[in-house]
C-alpha positions in Angstrom: 19.2 -31.6 86.1 17.3 -31.1 89.0 19.0 -28.1 90.3 18.4 -26.8 86.9 14.8 -27.4 86.3 14.0 -26.3 89.6 15.9 -22.8 89.2 14.0 -22.4 85.9 10.6 -23.0 87.6 11.6 -20.7 90.4 12.2 -18.1 87.7 9.0 -19.3 86.5 7.0 -18.6 89.7 9.1 -15.2 90.8 8.5 -14.3 87.2 4.5 -14.7 87.5 4.5 -12.9 90.8 5.7 -10.1 89.9 3.0 -9.4 87.3 0.5 -10.2 90.0 1.6 -8.2 92.5 2.0 -4.6 92.2 5.1 -2.9 93.5 7.5 -5.8 92.6 9.0 -5.5 88.9 11.1 -8.0 87.3 13.2 -7.0 84.0 13.6 -9.8 82.0 14.5 -13.9 82.2 18.4 -13.3 83.4 16.6 -11.2 86.2 14.7 -13.9 87.0 17.2 -16.6 86.8 19.8 -15.1 88.7 17.0 -14.2 91.6 16.1 -17.2 91.6 19.7 -18.2 92.5 19.8 -15.9 95.0 16.5 -15.9 96.6 17.5 -19.4 97.0 20.7 -18.4 98.8 19.3 -15.7 100.7 16.5 -18.5 102.1 18.6 -20.8 103.1 21.3 -18.6 104.9 17.9 -16.7 106.8 16.2 -19.6 108.1 19.9 -21.7 109.1 20.2 -18.3 111.2 17.2 -17.4 112.3 15.5 -20.7 112.9 16.1 -21.0 116.6 15.8 -17.0 116.9 12.5 -16.7 115.2 11.1 -20.1 116.7 9.2 -18.0 119.4 7.4 -16.3 117.0 6.7 -18.8 114.4 5.2 -20.6 117.4 2.9 -17.6 118.7 2.0 -16.4 115.5 1.4 -19.8 114.1 3.6 -19.9 111.9 2.5 -17.1 110.3 5.8 -15.1 111.0 7.4 -17.5 107.9 5.4 -14.5 105.4 7.3 -12.1 107.3 10.8 -13.7 106.7 9.8 -14.3 103.4 9.3 -10.9 102.9 12.7 -9.5 104.0 14.2 -12.4 102.1 13.3 -10.7 98.7 13.6 -7.5 99.6 17.4 -8.7 100.4 17.3 -10.4 97.2 16.0 -7.4 95.5 18.8 -5.2 96.9 21.4 -7.6 95.2 20.0 -8.7 91.9 19.7 -5.8 89.3 16.5 -6.0 87.1 14.8 -6.9 90.4 12.7 -4.5 92.4 10.1 -4.4 95.7 9.4 -1.1 96.3 7.5 -1.6 99.9 7.7 -4.5 102.4 4.0 -4.8 101.6 3.9 -5.1 98.4 7.3 -8.0 99.5 4.9 -9.8 102.4 2.5 -10.2 99.8 4.8 -11.8 97.1 5.7 -14.1 99.4 1.9 -15.0 100.4 1.9 -15.5 96.3 5.0 -17.4 96.1 4.0 -19.5 98.9 0.4 -20.1 97.0 1.9 -20.8 93.9 4.3 -23.1 95.5 1.7 -25.4 97.1 -0.6 -25.3 94.1 2.5 -26.4 92.3 3.1 -29.2 94.4 -0.2 -30.2 94.3 -0.6 -30.8 90.9 2.9 -31.5 89.0 4.4 -33.2 92.6 7.5 -31.2 91.7 
């Protein structure tokens, strides 16, 4: 049940992010749910692969390079999911920042 709730919350956050950030479009709820699932997998795979390689850049930028990795994950997800469009890397980067802020706020307010 926790996986379902997490997926639905992630889909809702993606939907809100698509409304806040220009250049990111999400067609409907189905696309949001599929994008949440794919983004979760892409993030997991990318961080597994890039954890060691990106470590020097993460240290050098005090963790800000994580936004670049997450922006790449958003672009990869958009390339795979029909109905989810990220037009530019700048939009993906802004989307990564907005998603991070919304996740922090959600955790602070609800403990999820």
